[in-house]
C-alpha positions in Angstrom: 0.0 0.0 0.0 1.4 3.4 -1.0 0.4 6.8 0.2 0.0 9.7 -2.2 1.5 13.1 -1.3 -1.9 14.0 0.2 -2.4 12.4 3.7 -6.0 11.6 2.5 -5.1 9.4 -0.4 -4.0 5.8 -0.5 -2.9 4.0 -3.7 -3.5 0.3 -3.2 -1.9 -2.7 -4.9 -0.2 -3.0 -8.2 -3.3 -3.1 -10.4 -3.2 -0.4 -13.0 -5.2 0.5 -16.2 -4.0 1.9 -19.5 -4.7 5.4 -20.7 -7.7 5.6 -23.1 -8.7 2.1 -22.2 -12.3 0.7 -21.8 -11.7 0.6 -18.0 -10.8 4.4 -18.0 -13.9 5.2 -20.1 -16.0 3.2 -17.6 -14.4 5.0 -14.7 -15.3 8.3 -16.2 -18.9 7.2 -16.7 -18.9 6.0 -13.1 -17.7 9.5 -12.0 -20.6 11.1 -13.9 -23.1 8.7 -12.4 -21.9 9.2 -8.8 -21.8 13.0 -9.2 -25.4 13.0 -10.6 -26.6 10.8 -7.7 -24.9 12.8 -5.0 -26.3 16.0 -6.5 -29.8 14.5 -6.1 -29.1 13.3 -2.4 -30.7 15.3 0.4 -28.5 14.2 3.4 -25.7 12.0 4.4 -25.2 9.4 1.7 -23.6 6.0 1.1 -23.4 4.3 -2.3 -21.7 1.4 -4.0 -21.9 1.6 -7.8 -20.2 -0.1 -10.8 -20.0 0.4 -14.5 -19.0 -2.1 -17.1 -18.1 -5.8 -17.1 -15.1 -7.7 -15.8 -12.2 -7.1 -16.5 -13.1 -3.5 -17.4 -15.5 -3.0 -14.5 -15.0 0.3 -12.6 -16.4 0.2 -9.1 -16.5 2.8 -6.4 -17.9 3.1 -2.9 -18.5 6.5 -1.3 -19.9 8.0 1.9 -20.7 11.6 2.5 -21.2 13.2 5.9 -23.2 16.4 6.3 -21.0 18.7 8.3 -23.8 19.3 10.8 -23.4 15.7 11.9 -19.6 16.0 12.1 -19.0 19.2 14.1 -22.4 20.7 14.8 -22.0 23.4 12.1 -22.8 23.7 8.5 -26.2 25.0 7.5 -26.6 24.9 3.7 -27.2 22.4 1.1 -25.8 19.0 2.0 -26.2 17.6 -1.5 -24.0 20.3 -3.0 -21.3 19.8 -0.4 -21.4 16.0 -0.9 -21.1 16.4 -4.7 -18.3 19.0 -4.3 -16.4 16.6 -2.0 -16.8 13.6 -4.3 -15.7 15.7 -7.3 -12.7 16.8 -5.4 -12.0 13.2 -4.3 -12.1 11.9 -7.9 -9.6 14.6 -9.0 -7.3 14.0 -6.0 -7.2 10.3 -6.6 -6.4 10.8 -10.3 -3.6 13.2 -9.4 -2.1 11.1 -6.6 -2.7 7.6 -7.9 -2.6 7.9 -11.7 -4.0 4.7 -13.4 -4.4 2.8 -10.1 -7.5 0.5 -10.1 -7.7 0.5 -6.3 -7.3 3.7 -4.4 -9.0 5.5 -1.5 -9.6 9.1 -0.5 -10.5 10.1 3.1 -11.6 13.5 4.3 -13.8 14.9 7.0 -16.7 15.3 4.7 -16.5 12.3 2.4 -14.8 9.1 1.7 -14.3 7.6 -1.8 -12.8 4.2 -2.7 -12.2 2.6 -6.0 -12.4 -1.2 -5.5 -12.4 -4.4 -7.4 -14.9 -7.0 -6.3 -14.9 -10.4 -7.9 -17.6 -13.1 -7.6 -15.0 -15.8 -6.9 -12.1 -14.8 -4.7 -11.4 -11.9 -2.4 -12.1 -8.3 -3.0 -9.8 -5.4 -2.2 -11.8 -2.9 -0.2 -10.2 -1.0 2.7 -13.3 1.2 3.3 -15.8 -1.7 3.6 -13.6 -3.4 6.2 -13.1 -0.1 8.1 -16.8 0.8 7.8 -18.0 -2.6 9.1 -15.5 -2.7 12.0 -16.5 0.8 13.0 -20.2 0.0 12.9 -19.6 -3.2 14.9 -17.5 -1.3 17.5 -20.2 1.3 17.9 -22.9 -1.3 18.0 -21.2 -3.2 20.7 -21.1 -0.1 22.9 -24.9 0.4 22.7 -27.0 -0.3 25.8 -30.7 -1.0 25.7 -32.9 -0.2 28.7 
């Protein structure tokens, strides 16, 4: 696992794609799809989407947090801040991890991860493992009365 120059970006594994490839075209279509769906969202948002077929399947997971939930501030339109954060995350990952098939972006407002899931075999997803362990940790601290 290599870290980009930004402390918020991780370039994972050796999997790369070629410039002007079908995979790159699918990844650009995926970016458009995610940006359109985040613009339509009205609050915090989690999504896992994919475009194309293996071996050119581009897949991403993202999660947006409305600032009000993070630090108690942030009136305004949560959908526009989510879309802006995801747009910035796409650009940052392209800049820090050029042509990496698996990469992650983490910030206070959003998380974006490009992944590769396969039906048979293991997947390479840092965020899903982190997300599930975080949810389980918080769930184990709940008390019911």
